[in-house]
N, C-alpha and C positions, 0 to 999 in steps of 0.2 A: 496638324495637333490637334486635334479630338482622338485622333486616333488613341496617339498616344498616351491620352488621357485614359483612355478604356480599358487600354489595355495596364494599367495603372493601378487601377482603378480594381480590375478584376487577379492581378498579380496575388494583391494585397488583399481582398479579402480570398480567394483561394490561401491563403496561407495561417487568414486566422483559424479559419476551418480546418487549416492543420493542425494548429497546436490547441483547436477546443478539439480534436477526436484527439491527440495526442494524452491530453492532460483527460481526460475520462480515462481512456486505456491503464493509464499510472492509479488515477483512482481505484479504478476494479482492481486491478493487481494488490495493492496499497489490500485493500478491502479485503479479498479473499486470503492474503498470509495474516491479515488479522486473525478472521475466523476462523483457520487451519493454528495460529499460534492458543486463541482463546479454549478450542476447542483439546490439545494438548493439554492447556492448562488442569482443563476440566477433567484431562482422564488421571495427570499429574498427580494432582487434591484427592482423587474417590485412591488411588493409593495403599493399598495397607504399607506403613510404613514395614520397615526390611527388618528380620530380629538383629539388634546385634547398633543401629546407628538411633541415635534418640529423635526428635524433634526442634528439637532447639540446640541454637547458632552457639560457638561458645568462643565468642569476642574476647576476652580476654589474654589470648594466648599470641 
């Protein structure tokens, strides 16, 4: 009976550790994607507007 308890505790701890690792990986991927998006947004903001295009969106159409 004690061996069953130890096995269950170890399995639970292993599952919890895997969950934490997966969460950290997902968070890191999200942070990297946000960094890329921010970098692209900075480039887009600093780029000159092409001739023939305005800077205001006409929403009345």
